[in-house]
C-alpha positions in Angstrom: 302.5 10.7 -137.9 304.3 10.3 -134.5 307.4 11.8 -135.9 305.4 14.7 -137.4 303.7 15.3 -134.1 306.8 15.2 -131.9 309.0 17.4 -134.1 306.5 19.8 -135.6 303.2 20.0 -133.6 304.6 19.4 -130.1 307.2 22.2 -130.2 304.7 24.8 -131.3 302.2 23.6 -128.8 304.8 24.0 -126.0 305.7 27.5 -127.1 302.0 28.5 -127.4 301.4 27.3 -123.8 304.5 29.1 -122.7 303.3 32.4 -124.1 299.6 32.2 -123.2 300.4 30.8 -119.8 302.6 33.7 -118.9 300.0 36.2 -120.0 297.3 34.5 -118.0 299.4 34.2 -114.9 300.6 37.7 -115.0 297.1 39.0 -115.5 295.2 36.9 -113.0 297.8 35.5 -110.5 300.6 38.0 -109.9 300.7 37.4 -106.2 302.2 33.9 -106.8 304.9 35.3 -109.2 307.8 34.6 -106.8 310.8 32.3 -106.3 309.5 31.4 -102.9 312.9 31.6 -101.3 313.8 29.1 -98.6 317.1 30.8 -97.8 316.1 31.4 -94.2 315.8 27.7 -93.6 319.1 26.5 -95.1 321.8 28.7 -96.7 325.0 26.7 -97.3 323.8 24.1 -99.7 321.6 26.6 -101.4 324.5 29.0 -101.9 326.8 26.4 -103.5 324.1 24.8 -105.5 322.9 28.2 -106.8 326.4 29.4 -107.6 327.3 26.3 -109.6 323.9 26.2 -111.4 323.9 29.8 -112.4 327.6 30.1 -113.4 327.1 27.0 -115.5 323.7 27.6 -117.1 324.5 31.0 -118.6 327.4 29.7 -120.8 325.3 26.6 -121.6 322.4 28.7 -122.8 324.8 30.9 -124.9 326.3 27.7 -126.4 322.9 26.4 -127.3 322.1 29.7 -129.0 325.3 29.6 -131.1 325.1 25.9 -131.9 321.4 25.9 -132.8 320.9 29.4 -134.2 324.0 30.1 -136.2 324.7 27.9 -139.3 328.1 26.2 -139.4 328.8 27.9 -142.7 328.5 31.4 -141.1 330.9 30.4 -138.3 333.4 29.0 -140.9 333.2 32.3 -142.8 334.4 34.2 -139.7 337.2 31.8 -139.0 335.5 29.4 -136.5 336.4 26.1 -138.0 334.7 22.8 -137.2 337.7 21.8 -135.0 337.6 25.1 -133.0 333.8 24.8 -132.6 334.2 21.2 -131.5 336.7 22.1 -128.8 334.4 24.9 -127.5 331.1 22.8 -127.7 332.4 19.5 -126.3 335.2 20.4 -124.0 334.4 23.8 -122.7 330.7 23.2 -122.9 331.1 20.0 -120.9 332.8 21.9 -118.1 329.9 24.3 -117.8 327.4 21.5 -118.3 328.9 19.5 -115.4 328.9 22.6 -113.2 325.2 23.0 -114.0 324.5 19.4 -113.2 326.4 19.4 -109.9 324.5 22.6 -108.9 321.2 20.9 -109.8 322.1 17.8 -107.7 322.8 20.0 -104.7 319.6 22.0 -105.1 317.5 18.9 -105.7 319.0 17.0 -102.8 318.4 20.0 -100.6 314.8 20.3 -101.6 314.1 16.6 -101.0 316.3 15.7 -98.0 316.0 18.8 -95.9 312.7 18.3 -94.0 311.8 22.0 -93.5 312.6 22.9 -97.1 310.6 19.9 -98.3 307.6 21.0 -96.2 307.8 24.5 -97.8 307.9 22.9 -101.3 305.0 22.1 -103.5 304.7 19.1 -105.8 305.4 21.5 -108.7 308.7 22.7 -107.1 310.0 19.1 -106.6 308.9 18.2 -110.1 310.7 21.1 -111.7 313.9 20.3 -109.8 313.8 16.7 -111.0 312.9 17.6 -114.5 315.8 20.1 -114.7 318.1 17.5 -113.3 317.0 15.1 -116.1 317.4 17.7 -118.8 320.9 18.8 -117.7 321.9 15.1 -117.2 320.8 14.1 -120.7 322.5 17.2 -122.1 325.8 16.1 -120.5 325.3 12.5 -121.7 324.6 13.6 -125.3 327.7 15.9 -125.3 330.2 13.5 -123.6 329.0 10.0 -124.4 327.0 10.3 -127.7 329.5 12.6 -129.4 332.3 10.1 -128.4 330.5 6.9 -129.5 328.8 8.4 -132.6 331.5 10.7 -134.1 329.8 10.6 -137.5 326.7 12.3 -136.1 326.7 16.1 -136.6 323.8 17.9 -134.8 324.6 21.1 -136.7 323.4 19.4 -139.9 320.3 17.9 -138.3 319.0 19.3 -135.0 320.2 22.8 -135.8 318.6 22.9 -139.2 315.4 21.5 -137.8 315.4 24.1 -135.0 316.0 27.0 -137.5 313.1 25.6 -139.5 310.9 26.0 -136.5 311.8 29.6 -136.3 310.7 30.3 -139.8 307.6 28.0 -139.6 309.1 25.4 -142.0 310.4 22.6 -139.8 311.5 19.3 -141.4 310.6 16.4 -139.1 312.6 14.0 -141.3 315.9 15.6 -140.1 315.2 14.2 -136.6 314.6 10.6 -137.6 318.2 9.4 -137.2 319.1 11.7 -134.3 320.5 9.7 -131.3 318.0 9.0 -128.5 320.0 11.0 -126.0 319.6 14.2 -128.0 315.9 13.4 -128.5 315.2 13.0 -124.8 317.1 16.2 -124.0 315.1 18.1 -126.6 311.6 16.6 -125.7 312.1 17.2 -122.0 313.4 20.7 -122.7 310.3 21.5 -124.7 308.1 20.1 -121.9 309.6 22.3 -119.2 309.1 25.2 -121.6 305.3 24.4 -121.5 305.4 24.0 -117.7 307.3 27.2 -117.2 304.5 29.7 -116.6 302.8 27.4 -114.0 305.9 27.0 -111.8 308.3 29.1 -109.8 310.5 29.4 -112.9 308.6 32.6 -113.8 310.8 34.5 -111.3 313.6 34.6 -113.9 311.6 37.4 -115.7 311.4 39.5 -112.6 314.6 41.5 -112.9 314.6 44.3 -110.4 315.8 47.0 -112.8 314.1 49.8 -110.8 316.5 49.0 -108.0 319.2 51.1 -109.8 317.0 54.2 -110.2 315.2 54.2 -106.8 315.8 56.9 -104.3 318.3 56.4 -101.5 316.9 55.3 -98.1 318.2 57.8 -95.5 318.8 56.6 -92.0 319.2 59.1 -89.2 320.6 58.3 -85.8 318.1 59.1 -83.0 319.6 61.5 -80.5 318.3 60.8 -77.1 318.1 63.5 -74.4 
């Protein structure tokens, strides 16, 4: 029953909270829909942490989409062999994963150790930073350590199949029984932050200022004094 709850009920519960929470917050709490920038307090550590995190997380997300969403057979059909995929997922993916992890270390350390930044932060802000740090760390451990020590494990035949089953509302919890614990912690914590998302500053990622490109120019005229 625990296995069924964790790998079937829990994922759908997190997604439901994610969707309903965003709708509720956008409708009733739009004024708090912000990243609450603290750039004016400290810039250097924020800049390097943000650059590393964002340059790393985008390829990492893309890698997750390919690894979880596209069956291995489809990739083989277009010439992406298991060896080529392994190089991309483990070696190239590890580089971007470590970049993301280093960025999170800088951002988390900044939020905790810089007194003025910490004063501006809420409990939710610090919790999100720590949780993201755990998620990224466990992802790196699973990729670098678990894949090296458990070469017979193939997440594309277990986790990926389970994940695609969720998308078509037919998940098989039995596929996750023998998955190494590092992957399980990574997945469970990732689902948890999905549920927490609408109640934290993470909502700012949806606020893409597309109207910036179509807005009118601001005209400045020099004042001519007599």
